[in-house]
C-alpha positions in Angstrom: -11.1 38.9 240.3 -11.1 36.6 237.3 -7.7 37.5 236.1 -5.6 34.5 235.0 -2.1 34.0 233.8 -3.2 34.3 230.0 -4.4 37.8 230.8 -0.9 39.1 231.3 -0.8 39.6 227.4 -2.8 42.7 228.0 -2.3 43.5 231.7 1.5 44.0 231.1 1.1 46.5 228.2 -1.5 48.2 230.0 0.6 48.5 233.1 3.5 49.8 230.9 1.3 52.3 229.1 -0.2 53.6 232.3 3.4 54.1 233.9 4.3 56.1 230.7 1.2 58.2 230.8 1.7 58.9 234.6 5.3 60.0 233.9 4.4 62.3 230.9 0.9 63.7 231.9 2.2 66.9 233.3 4.4 67.5 230.3 1.4 66.9 227.7 -0.9 69.0 229.7 1.5 72.0 230.0 3.3 71.7 226.8 1.0 69.9 224.3 -2.5 70.5 225.0 -3.7 74.0 224.2 -4.8 76.2 227.2 -7.0 78.3 224.9 -10.4 78.7 226.8 -12.6 78.4 223.8 -10.8 75.5 222.4 -11.0 73.8 225.7 -14.8 74.5 226.1 -15.5 73.4 222.6 -14.0 69.9 223.3 -15.9 69.6 226.5 -19.1 70.4 224.9 -18.2 67.8 222.2 -17.5 65.0 224.7 -20.7 65.7 226.6 -22.6 65.7 223.3 -20.9 62.2 222.6 -21.5 60.8 226.0 -25.2 61.7 225.9 -25.4 59.9 222.6 -24.1 56.7 224.1 -26.1 57.0 227.3 -29.1 57.2 224.9 -28.0 53.9 223.2 -29.5 51.4 225.6 -32.8 53.4 225.9 -33.1 53.5 222.2 -32.2 49.7 221.8 -34.6 48.8 224.6 -37.2 50.8 223.0 -36.6 49.4 219.5 -36.6 45.8 220.8 -40.0 46.5 222.6 -41.6 47.9 219.6 -40.4 45.4 217.2 -40.6 42.4 219.4 -36.8 42.2 219.0 -35.5 40.2 222.0 -31.8 40.8 221.0 -32.1 44.5 220.8 -34.1 44.7 224.0 -31.6 42.5 225.7 -28.5 44.5 224.5 -30.3 47.7 225.8 -30.6 46.1 229.3 -27.0 44.8 229.3 -25.6 48.1 228.1 -27.4 50.0 230.8 -26.2 47.5 233.3 -22.5 48.0 232.0 -23.0 51.7 232.2 -24.4 51.6 235.8 -21.4 49.2 236.9 -19.1 51.6 235.4 -20.3 54.6 237.4 -20.0 52.5 240.7 -16.4 51.6 239.6 -15.4 55.1 238.9 -16.9 56.8 241.9 -15.3 54.2 244.2 -11.9 55.1 242.4 -12.5 58.8 242.6 -13.3 58.9 246.2 -10.3 56.7 247.0 -7.6 58.5 245.0 -8.5 62.1 245.1 -6.5 63.1 242.1 -6.3 66.8 241.1 -7.6 68.0 237.8 -5.4 69.4 235.0 -6.7 72.7 235.7 -5.6 72.6 239.4 -2.1 73.2 240.6 -0.5 73.7 237.3 -1.5 70.3 236.0 0.6 68.4 238.5 -1.9 65.7 238.9 -1.1 64.6 242.6 -3.1 61.9 244.2 -4.7 62.1 247.7 -5.2 65.9 247.6 -8.1 67.3 249.3 -8.4 70.2 246.7 -9.6 67.4 244.3 -12.7 67.0 246.3 -15.3 64.3 245.6 -15.2 64.9 241.8 -11.4 64.0 241.4 -9.7 63.3 238.1 -8.7 59.7 238.0 -10.4 57.9 236.2 -12.3 59.6 233.5 -16.0 59.1 234.2 -17.1 59.9 230.6 -14.5 57.6 229.2 -15.2 54.7 231.5 -19.0 55.0 230.8 -18.6 55.4 227.1 -16.3 52.3 226.8 -18.7 50.3 229.1 -21.3 51.0 226.6 -19.3 50.6 223.4 -17.9 47.3 224.6 -21.4 45.8 225.6 -22.9 46.9 222.2 -19.9 45.6 220.3 -20.0 42.2 222.1 -23.7 41.8 221.2 -23.5 43.0 217.6 -19.9 41.8 216.7 -19.4 43.3 213.2 -17.0 45.6 211.8 -19.4 48.8 211.2 -20.8 48.4 214.6 -17.4 48.1 216.3 -16.0 50.9 214.3 -19.1 53.3 215.2 -19.2 52.5 219.0 -15.4 52.5 219.7 -14.8 55.6 217.6 -17.5 57.4 219.6 -15.9 56.2 222.8 -12.5 57.1 221.7 -13.7 60.6 220.7 -15.1 61.1 224.3 -11.8 60.3 225.8 -9.8 62.4 223.4 -12.0 65.5 224.0 -11.8 65.1 227.8 -8.0 65.5 227.5 -8.2 68.4 224.9 -10.8 70.1 227.1 -8.3 69.9 230.0 -10.6 68.1 232.3 -8.6 65.0 232.5 -5.0 63.6 232.0 -4.4 61.1 229.4 -3.9 58.4 232.1 -7.4 59.0 233.3 -8.7 58.4 229.8 -6.4 55.3 229.2 -7.3 53.5 232.5 -11.0 54.7 232.4 -11.3 53.2 228.8 -9.6 49.9 229.8 -11.9 49.4 232.8 -15.0 50.4 230.8 -14.0 47.9 228.0 -13.4 45.1 230.8 -16.7 46.1 232.5 -18.8 45.9 229.2 -17.4 42.5 228.2 -17.8 41.0 231.7 -21.6 42.2 231.9 -22.2 40.4 228.5 -20.0 37.3 229.4 -21.8 36.8 232.7 -25.3 37.1 231.2 -24.2 34.5 228.4 -23.0 32.1 231.1 -26.0 32.5 233.2 -28.2 32.0 229.9 -26.3 28.8 229.2 -26.7 27.6 232.7 -30.4 28.0 232.6 -30.6 26.2 229.1 -28.7 23.3 230.6 -30.8 23.1 233.8 -33.9 22.7 231.7 -32.7 19.8 229.7 
């Protein structure tokens, strides 16, 4: 809703990448990604472990903030939790609207608007969207190379293992990650704007 002309510098590349991913998803899932059940399950287990760690992050930050009287950590925990909840709403709306088949359905054709997909459809990747929502909020609040490397590596790992586990197509992960990043940054930016407005109103 807040897209402006200068945002085209990332919208255009994202649109092109999304188109390429859509055009190659079937090939990748049938010719590149392993269909070995044990390999796929190991990746699903890894993605679940990583997403649980990211889900625990806002709780840990809030707890540390309360215990140490650290308002920044407490606030980061709240904002990260809000970003993740916003992410859940967005991905659920898209899933219910688009009904894309999962890679393990219908020989990985990935068709949209298919009743076989059910309410838990493939597009976008919930795990990836939520992971990047958390990662971008934390990175925005703690802008340092080590923090950014840690949270974004974790979020990228979530997305990669969702594909290797054959639970999602690459496009699901690409768009999920982009939406999550935008949601996390928007939550932090909105909070900062509100805080600045409050300070100005008290002067």
